[in-house]
C-alpha positions as CSV (number, residue, x, y, z in Angstrom):
1,X,0.0,0.0,0.0
2,X,1.3,3.4,-1.0
3,X,0.3,5.1,2.2
4,X,2.7,3.0,4.3
5,X,5.9,4.2,2.5
6,X,4.4,7.7,2.6
7,X,3.8,7.4,6.4
8,X,7.3,6.1,6.9
9,X,8.8,9.0,4.9
10,X,6.8,11.6,6.8
11,X,7.9,10.0,10.1
12,X,11.6,10.3,9.1
13,X,11.1,13.8,7.9
14,X,9.4,14.7,11.2
15,X,12.4,13.3,13.1
16,X,14.8,15.2,11.0
17,X,12.9,18.5,11.5
18,X,12.8,17.9,15.3
19,X,16.4,16.9,15.8
20,X,18.1,19.0,13.1
21,X,15.9,22.1,13.1
22,X,15.6,25.0,15.6
23,X,13.9,23.1,18.4
24,X,17.1,21.7,20.1
25,X,18.4,25.3,20.6
26,X,15.0,26.4,21.7
27,X,14.8,23.6,24.2
28,X,18.1,24.7,25.8
29,X,16.4,28.0,26.8
30,X,12.7,27.2,27.2
31,X,10.8,24.3,28.6
32,X,8.3,24.9,25.8
33,X,11.0,23.9,23.3
34,X,11.7,20.7,25.2
35,X,8.0,19.8,25.3
36,X,7.6,20.4,21.6
37,X,10.5,18.1,20.9
38,X,8.9,15.5,23.2
39,X,5.4,15.4,21.7
40,X,6.7,15.6,18.1
41,X,8.8,12.5,18.7
42,X,6.3,10.3,20.6
43,X,2.9,11.6,19.2
44,X,3.8,12.5,15.6
45,X,7.0,10.8,14.4
46,X,6.5,7.5,16.3
47,X,2.9,6.8,15.0
48,X,3.9,7.7,11.5
49,X,6.9,5.4,11.6
50,X,4.8,2.6,13.2
51,X,2.1,2.8,10.6
52,X,4.9,2.8,7.9
53,X,6.5,-0.4,9.1
54,X,3.4,-2.2,10.4
55,X,2.9,-5.5,8.7
56,X,6.3,-5.3,6.9
57,X,9.7,-6.8,7.4
58,X,10.7,-4.2,10.0
59,X,7.6,-4.9,12.1
60,X,8.9,-6.9,15.1
61,X,5.6,-6.9,17.0
62,X,4.4,-10.3,15.6
63,X,7.8,-11.9,16.3
64,X,8.2,-10.4,19.8
65,X,4.6,-10.4,21.1
66,X,5.6,-10.2,24.8
67,X,7.7,-7.1,24.3
68,X,5.0,-5.5,22.2
69,X,2.2,-6.2,24.6
70,X,0.1,-2.9,24.5
71,X,-0.2,-2.6,28.3
72,X,3.5,-3.4,28.9
73,X,4.5,-0.9,26.3
74,X,2.3,1.8,27.9
75,X,3.8,1.1,31.3
76,X,7.3,1.3,29.8
77,X,6.5,4.6,28.2
78,X,5.1,5.9,31.5
79,X,8.3,5.0,33.3
80,X,10.5,6.6,30.6
81,X,8.5,9.8,30.2
82,X,8.0,10.5,33.9
83,X,11.7,9.6,34.7
84,X,13.0,12.2,32.2
85,X,10.7,14.8,33.7
86,X,12.3,14.5,37.1
87,X,14.2,17.8,37.6
88,X,17.6,16.1,37.9
89,X,17.3,14.0,34.8
90,X,15.7,16.8,32.8
91,X,18.6,19.1,33.7
92,X,21.1,16.5,32.7
93,X,19.3,16.0,29.3
94,X,19.4,19.8,28.8
95,X,23.1,20.3,29.7
96,X,24.7,17.1,28.5
97,X,24.8,16.1,24.9
98,X,24.9,12.4,25.7
99,X,22.1,12.6,28.2
100,X,20.1,14.6,25.6
101,X,20.7,11.9,23.0
102,X,19.7,9.2,25.4
103,X,16.5,11.1,26.3
104,X,15.4,11.6,22.7
105,X,16.3,8.1,21.8
106,X,14.4,6.6,24.6
107,X,11.4,8.7,23.7
108,X,11.5,7.3,20.2
109,X,11.9,3.7,21.3
110,X,9.0,3.7,23.8
111,X,6.9,5.6,21.4
112,X,7.4,3.0,18.7
113,X,6.8,0.3,21.2
114,X,3.4,1.7,22.1
115,X,2.3,2.5,18.6
116,X,3.5,-0.8,17.1
117,X,1.9,-2.7,19.9
118,X,-1.4,-1.2,18.9
119,X,-1.1,-1.1,15.1
120,X,1.5,-3.7,14.2
121,X,1.2,-7.4,13.6
122,X,-2.2,-8.9,13.2
123,X,-4.1,-5.9,14.6
124,X,-7.5,-7.6,14.7
125,X,-6.2,-10.2,17.2
126,X,-5.3,-7.6,19.8
127,X,-7.3,-4.5,18.9
128,X,-8.9,-4.3,22.4
129,X,-5.6,-4.6,24.1
130,X,-4.2,-1.9,21.7
131,X,-7.1,0.4,22.6
132,X,-6.4,-0.1,26.4
133,X,-2.7,0.6,25.9
134,X,-3.3,3.8,23.9
135,X,-6.0,5.0,26.4
136,X,-3.7,4.2,29.4
137,X,-0.9,6.2,27.7
138,X,-3.3,9.1,27.0
139,X,-4.2,9.1,30.7
140,X,-0.7,9.3,32.1
141,X,0.3,11.9,29.4
142,X,-2.7,14.0,30.4
143,X,-1.9,13.7,34.1
144,X,1.7,14.8,33.5
145,X,0.4,17.7,31.4
146,X,-2.0,18.7,34.2
147,X,0.6,18.6,36.9
148,X,2.9,20.8,34.8
149,X,0.2,23.3,33.8
150,X,-1.3,23.6,37.3
151,X,2.0,23.8,39.2
152,X,2.4,27.0,41.2
153,X,6.2,26.9,41.1
154,X,8.8,26.1,38.5
155,X,10.2,22.6,38.7
156,X,13.0,23.0,36.2
157,X,15.9,25.4,35.8
158,X,15.0,26.9,32.4
159,X,15.7,30.6,32.6
160,X,13.7,31.5,29.5
161,X,14.6,34.1,26.9
162,X,14.2,37.9,27.0
163,X,12.5,37.6,23.6
164,X,10.0,35.1,24.9
165,X,8.4,37.3,27.5
166,X,7.7,34.2,29.6
167,X,8.7,33.7,33.2
168,X,10.1,30.2,34.1
169,X,6.7,29.3,35.6
170,X,4.8,30.5,32.6
171,X,7.2,28.6,30.4
172,X,6.6,25.4,32.3
173,X,2.8,25.9,32.4
174,X,2.7,26.4,28.6
175,X,4.7,23.2,28.2
176,X,2.1,21.4,30.3
177,X,-0.6,22.8,28.0
178,X,1.3,21.5,24.9
179,X,1.5,18.1,26.6
180,X,-2.3,18.1,27.2
181,X,-3.2,19.4,23.8
182,X,-0.9,17.2,21.6
183,X,0.6,14.4,23.8
184,X,-2.5,13.0,25.5
185,X,-4.9,13.7,22.6
186,X,-2.8,11.8,20.0
187,X,-3.1,8.5,21.9
188,X,-6.7,9.1,22.6
189,X,-7.4,9.6,18.9
190,X,-5.4,6.4,18.1
191,X,-7.5,4.5,20.7
192,X,-10.7,5.8,19.3
193,X,-9.6,4.9,15.8
194,X,-9.0,1.3,16.8
195,X,-12.3,1.2,18.7
196,X,-14.1,2.4,15.5
197,X,-12.5,-0.4,13.6
198,X,-13.6,-3.0,16.1
199,X,-17.2,-1.7,16.1
200,X,-17.2,-1.6,12.3
201,X,-16.0,-5.2,12.1
202,X,-18.7,-6.4,14.5
203,X,-21.4,-4.7,12.5
204,X,-20.1,-5.9,9.1
205,X,-22.0,-9.0,8.0
206,X,-19.0,-10.1,5.9
207,X,-16.9,-10.5,9.2
208,X,-19.4,-13.1,10.5
209,X,-18.4,-16.7,9.4
């Protein structure tokens, strides 16, 4: 199908734009830049790449079903995402090139795990588990976004930029809003898409043997 190579290409282009464009420099100064990089990797590039390789030679989900269990993948992403948002690790990722590479690489790996667990392999055999995994991921992303957006003190050491007009707290709160708007919603939309497919199959007379 032509849309799979297109999706794979768009995913790679997205990664190149995120990692080689202006966002890394922005992330050094502003938490908003960090959050934009985060959501673009896990909620845009990862699903595009997963859709691009699903069902093909690069799709490992059918060969490693335990690793690509939707619930396990969601829990792994929860651990990775929340760990990198601990102030000490976040500071390390911002100030150390190697820590920054590890952070972004781990975001991509767990993002691919979650999306391939839901969309890879024989999707009809584990659609319900995929829905649960995506909705669980949406919930913990939303919770993190709420905590960042509602915090009354800055948790990170971003100093902001004179051109931004944002205080450190406002910068953090805006980052939380971005997480809410794009991070949590992407997984929710993915889960609803799978749910629509399940309901469609159950109401399709051709699916009844």
